[in-house]
C-alpha positions as CSV (number, residue, x, y, z in Angstrom):
1,M,-9.2,18.5,-10.6
2,L,-7.8,15.5,-8.1
3,R,-10.4,14.0,-6.3
4,E,-10.3,15.5,-2.5
5,D,-9.1,12.4,-1.0
6,I,-6.1,12.2,-3.4
7,T,-5.4,15.8,-2.6
8,Q,-5.6,15.4,1.2
9,A,-3.3,12.4,0.7
10,L,-0.7,14.3,-1.4
11,D,-0.8,17.4,1.3
12,R,-0.1,14.7,4.5
13,G,2.5,12.8,2.1
14,E,3.6,9.0,3.0
15,G,3.2,8.0,6.6
16,M,1.5,5.1,8.7
17,H,-1.3,5.0,6.4
18,I,-0.5,6.2,3.0
19,E,2.2,4.8,0.3
20,F,2.8,6.5,-3.1
21,K,4.0,4.3,-6.0
22,E,5.1,5.8,-9.4
23,Q,4.5,2.6,-11.0
24,L,4.0,-1.2,-10.0
25,P,7.0,-2.0,-8.0
26,P,9.3,-4.8,-9.0
27,G,9.4,-8.2,-7.0
28,Y,8.0,-8.4,-3.3
29,Q,7.7,-4.6,-2.7
30,L,4.0,-4.1,-2.9
31,A,3.3,-7.2,-1.4
32,R,5.6,-6.0,1.8
33,A,3.6,-2.8,1.8
34,M,0.3,-4.6,1.5
35,C,1.1,-7.2,4.4
36,A,2.7,-4.3,6.5
37,F,-0.8,-2.5,6.4
38,A,-2.8,-5.6,7.0
39,N,-0.6,-6.5,9.9
40,C,-1.3,-3.0,11.3
41,K,-4.3,-0.9,11.0
42,G,-4.8,-0.6,7.3
43,G,-3.9,2.1,4.5
44,K,-3.8,3.0,1.2
45,I,-1.4,2.5,-1.5
46,Y,-1.4,5.2,-4.7
47,I,0.3,3.6,-7.9
48,G,0.9,6.5,-10.5
49,I,1.7,9.2,-8.0
50,K,5.6,9.9,-7.2
51,D,6.8,10.2,-3.7
52,K,8.3,13.6,-4.2
53,G,7.9,16.7,-6.2
54,D,7.0,20.5,-6.1
55,S,3.5,20.4,-6.8
56,H,0.7,18.0,-6.9
57,E,0.6,18.2,-10.8
58,E,4.3,17.3,-10.8
59,R,3.8,14.3,-8.6
60,V,0.7,12.6,-10.5
61,C,1.9,10.5,-13.4
62,G,-0.6,7.7,-13.7
63,V,0.0,4.1,-14.9
64,V,0.3,3.0,-18.3
65,N,-2.0,0.0,-17.9
66,P,-4.4,0.4,-15.0
67,D,-6.1,-3.0,-15.8
68,D,-3.1,-4.9,-15.6
69,T,-1.8,-2.9,-12.4
70,I,-5.0,-4.0,-10.7
71,S,-4.6,-7.8,-11.7
72,K,-1.1,-7.9,-10.8
73,A,-1.8,-6.2,-7.4
74,Q,-4.8,-8.5,-6.7
75,N,-2.4,-11.6,-7.3
76,M,0.1,-10.2,-5.0
77,A,-2.6,-9.9,-2.1
78,N,-3.9,-13.1,-2.9
79,D,-0.2,-14.7,-2.8
80,C,0.3,-13.3,0.5
81,D,-0.3,-15.9,3.5
82,P,-3.0,-15.6,4.7
83,P,-4.3,-13.5,1.6
84,V,-4.4,-9.9,2.3
85,Q,-8.2,-8.0,2.1
86,A,-7.8,-5.1,-0.4
87,H,-10.1,-3.1,-2.3
88,I,-8.3,-2.2,-5.7
89,E,-10.0,0.1,-8.0
90,K,-8.8,2.9,-11.2
91,I,-8.9,6.5,-9.9
92,P,-8.8,9.5,-11.9
93,L,-5.8,11.4,-11.8
94,D,-7.1,14.8,-13.7
95,H,-3.8,16.8,-12.9
96,A,-1.8,14.8,-15.1
97,D,-1.1,16.2,-18.8
98,P,-3.1,14.6,-20.3
99,P,-5.2,13.5,-17.5
100,T,-4.9,9.6,-16.9
101,Q,-5.9,7.0,-14.3
102,G,-4.1,5.6,-11.2
103,V,-4.7,2.6,-8.9
104,L,-5.7,2.6,-5.3
105,V,-5.1,-0.4,-3.3
106,E,-6.9,0.0,-0.2
107,V,-5.5,-2.5,2.4
108,F,-7.7,-3.4,5.2
109,S,-6.6,-4.2,8.7
110,S,-6.5,-7.8,9.1
111,Q,-9.2,-10.1,11.1
112,S,-7.1,-13.1,10.6
113,P,-5.7,-14.3,14.0
114,N,-2.4,-14.9,11.9
115,L,0.0,-12.2,10.8
116,H,0.6,-12.0,7.1
117,T,3.7,-13.1,5.4
118,C,5.3,-12.8,1.9
119,D,8.8,-13.1,0.2
120,G,9.3,-16.6,1.9
121,G,7.4,-16.3,4.8
122,K,8.8,-12.6,6.3
123,I,6.4,-11.0,8.3
124,Y,6.2,-7.1,7.8
125,K,5.1,-3.9,10.1
126,R,4.4,-0.6,9.0
127,V,7.0,2.0,10.5
128,G,6.0,5.9,9.9
129,S,6.6,6.0,5.9
130,E,8.1,2.4,5.4
131,S,7.1,-1.2,5.4
132,K,9.8,-3.0,7.8
133,R,10.6,-6.5,8.5
134,A,9.5,-7.5,11.8
135,S,12.6,-8.9,14.0
136,S,12.2,-11.9,15.7
137,S,12.6,-10.1,19.2
138,E,9.5,-8.2,17.9
139,L,7.5,-11.1,16.9
140,T,8.0,-12.6,20.6
141,A,7.0,-9.5,22.2
142,M,3.9,-9.0,19.9
143,P,0.7,-10.2,22.3
144,S,-1.6,-12.7,20.6
145,L,-0.2,-12.1,17.6
146,C,-0.8,-8.4,17.5
147,K,-4.7,-8.4,18.6
148,G,-5.7,-5.0,18.0
149,R,-3.3,-4.6,15.3
150,D,-1.4,-1.6,16.8
151,M,2.3,-2.4,16.1
């Protein structure tokens, strides 16, 4: 049986505070999501769960090497500028056959006076279920560098 919080996340689907990744994505994709969550109100990234599927069981796939995934995710959080504060842990995914583990990256809303950047100094924000690059006009309009983090 899946933990209640994972079941609830699967029921709600991706959105402002939830992202699913089947495996650790290549390049800056995970760092972009972490920066977007930190620049807004925080969120959770579940690695080892597919975006789509007919059932919870079909969406749960787990990760091949959870310890390696945790290490790489932590490095990506640290490589953001300023580093993103996140709690990263293994999570049981009992609906997989055979039961396996996933990784949860819980990103906290930033307390930094500066917005988080990655991918060569780019700033990302959360828009619905996507991490989007902030435009120059949005950056100009952000009062006090997003005090209150409600972008």
